C-alpha positions, -999 to +999 in steps of 0.1 A: -236-322+355-225-286+357-205-269+384-237-254+398-251-290+403-220-301+421-222-271+444-259-279+452-251-315+460-223-304+483-247-281+501-274-308+506-249-334+519-233-309+543-267-299+557-277-335+561-244-343+579-247-313+602-282-322+613-273-359+618-242-349+639-261-324+660-288-350+669-262-377+675-240-353+696-270-342+718-282-378+723-247-392+731-235-362+750-204-359+727-192-323+725-167-332+698-196-345+677-215-314+683-184-294+673-183-315+641-219-305+635-209-268+637-180-276+613-204-292+588-227-262+591-198-240+582-192-263+552-228-256+543-223-219+543-191-224+523-211-244+497-237-216+495-209-192+487-194-216+462-228-220+444-234-182+442-199-175+430-201-202+403-235-191+392-224-155+386-187-159+377-194-164+340-217-133+337-204-107+313-216-071+307-203-038+296-188-029+330-172-064+333-164-075+297-141-102+309-167-117+333-167-121+370-142-149+371-125-138+404-158-143+423-147-179+426-114-169+440-130-145+464-154-173+475-124-195+482-110-168+505-143-166+524-142-204+527-108-202+543-121-178+569-149-204+577-120-229+582-103-205+606-136-202+626-140-239+627-105-244+640-110-218+667-143-235+678-127-269+681-098-256+701-121-236+724-143-267+731-112-289+736-099-268+765-132-256+780-151-288+786-147-325+791-164-350+768-186-376+786-201-400+760-233-417+772-229-455+770-266-461+760-263-438+729-227-448+720-239-468+690-260-440+676-231-415+679-206-439+664-230-447+635-235-410+627-197-405+627-192-435+603-220-423+580-204-388+580-169-401+574-179-421+543-201-394+530-175-367+534-148-388+517-170-397+488-182-361+483-147-347+486-133-370+459-162-364+435-161-326+441-124-324+435-128-345+403-156-321+391-134-290+401-105-302+380-128-312+351-145-278+350-114-259+362-132-244+392-110-232+421-141-228+443-152-264+439-116-276+445-114-254+476-147-267+488-135-303+483-106-296+506-130-282+531-151-313+529-120-334+533-112-317+566-147-328+577-138-364+568-106-362+588-125-346+617-151-374+616-123-400+617-108-384+648-142-382+665-146-419+656-113-426+674-126-406+703-157-428+705-136-460+703-113-447+730-143-439+752-156-474+746-123-487+759-124-464+789-101-436+778-113-400+774-090-386+747-114-364+729-097-331+736-064-344+721-082-356+689-100-323+688-066-304+688-054-325+659-086-317+639-082-280+646-045-280+634-055-298+602-083-273+595-059-244+602-033-257+578-059-262+551-072-226+556-037-211+553-030-231+521-062-219+505-057-183+516-022-182+503-032-197+469-062-175+463-046-142+473-019-150+448-045-154+421-063-122+431-030-104+427-027-117+392-001-143+398+015-158+367+004-192+354+025-221+366+058-228+349+046-260+333+018-241+315+042-213+305+067-238+291+039-255+271+029-222+256+065-214+247+068-248+229+037-241+209+049-207+199+083-218+188+069-247+168+061-221+141+092-218+119+089-182+110+085-171+147+121-164+157+118-151+192+094-146+221+097-109+231+076-113+261+051-138+275+027-128+303+000-153+314-021-145+344-046-167+362-081-156+372-109-178+384-096-209+367-091-191+334-059-179+318-053-146+300-022-144+278-004-113+264+023-123+239+048-104+217+067-124+191+093-116+164+081-129+131+105-133+101+097-114+069+077-084+058+048-102+041+021-089+064-005-112+050+016-143+059+024-128+093-013-123+100-020-159+090+008-171+113-006-151+143-042-164+136-029-200+134-010-195+167-040-182+185-062-210+173-037-237+183-031-221+218-068-221+225-072-256+212-044-272+232-048-252+264-085-250+270-081-228+301-070-199+279-099-175+279-082-147+259-050-144+239-036-111+228-007-116+203+014-086+192+040-092+164+071-075+152+084-082+116+122-089+116+149-101+093+143-114+058+143-091+028+140-054+036+105-040+027+099-023-006+075+006-002+052+018-030+038+053-027+007+062-046+010+098-059-016+122-074-009+145-103+010+169-081+032+140-069+018+142-034+005+112-015-028+102-032-059+105-010-076+074-027-065+047-051-085+061-079-067+095-076-034+079-084-013+092-113+021+079-103+037+050-085+070+056-067+088+026-053+114+031-025+139+006-011+164+016+017+149+051+016+159+056-020+136+059-049+140+030-074+112+038-098+086+065-107+061+056-133+028+068-145-002+045-137-040+050-139-071+029-137-097+019-111-089+003-078-088-032-092-063-023-119-041-004-095-041-032-070-031-056-097-002-033-107+009-032-071+007-070-067+030-074-097+055-047-086+069-067-056+061-040-029+054-051+007+039-018+018+018+007-001+013+043+011-021+060+004-046+081+022-072+054+023-077+016+017-094+006-016-131+003-012-134-025-038-134-060-023-116-075-053-089-049-050-085-056-013-083-094-021-055-087-046-035-068-021-041-094+006-030-123-016+002-104-025+009-098+012+008-060+007+001-039+038-017-006+031-002+022+052-029+049+056-017+085+062-029+120+060+006+132+052+009+146+017+047+147+015+058+112+005+092+115+022+077+124+055+053+094+052+084+072+044+101+085+076+071+075+096+073+040+083+110+038+089+105+050+125+079+023+131+102-004+116+130+007+138+109+006+169+098-029+160+134-040+156+145-023+189+113-037+206 
């Protein structure tokens, strides 16, 4: 069954319990049982909100590209206010009236309470199991709400038993129920407000992500790791320092890291990974030049290849040919970065560069030394990152 089905089941059970408690309370004269009927009715409203939030939380559109995940957290906040209301109603009834349970309807009232107690316990356990399985905070919050109904029913049952023994202790049991509901409401409110304010994922999850990242040998450092929780999903923003200047291999590492993170941590909805190349051999930069020895606008306009290392020119040689031929020359030259006005259009040429781990630095700058200074500035910023 889906999350929506579980929410509908909770709604039907709570409506049935509310009706049964109200009839039993009226017949037996138990105000505490009537109060529990009001409590179950508030559970029903909470279940309606849970169902609506689950139904629409996965909807995505242009205005909400990440979905409406926080609807579930908002629903949990609304549920907590229902709990505050239920707590207030019980306290009010405990101090304003005395419970006089009618002896002739004692069995009906006690039977309704036992039925409600068993039903609430079963529903709460099943709903919490479903909430954890589907990672739904709204279902989990509703399960706690249902559990308070079970505790409330158990205390009302004790009130019926004490009345049978000749003791009217209903107001004291009602006080205990109200305090329990109040504690649950505060706990839910605290947890869901933290999520709505983009609280970080728990430390156990963060540590698991760190372990997965550092399992990759060429990832030398985690520059920053931000993981926020929203509606049972996780969104990660990660920056890592990757050894080497082979951009093809670096991209492969980053892709493999993203795939593994999503596989081993299913709650991860989106992962943004930024990388900074560090260490290893310093990059060798090849600059494609036209016949005026300015940066070539396209591969096929190339007349010269200048290779620079540590900012100094190692080699200047004449080359010519189509994009495939030039890409093959570059692959054999040992450069890591090639400067040109535009990527090659030919797919085979692109594949040759990719296999050789060559990154194409596109620029509109015609002066090769200014283009080199741009690359040097970018590399420095990566190292200082």
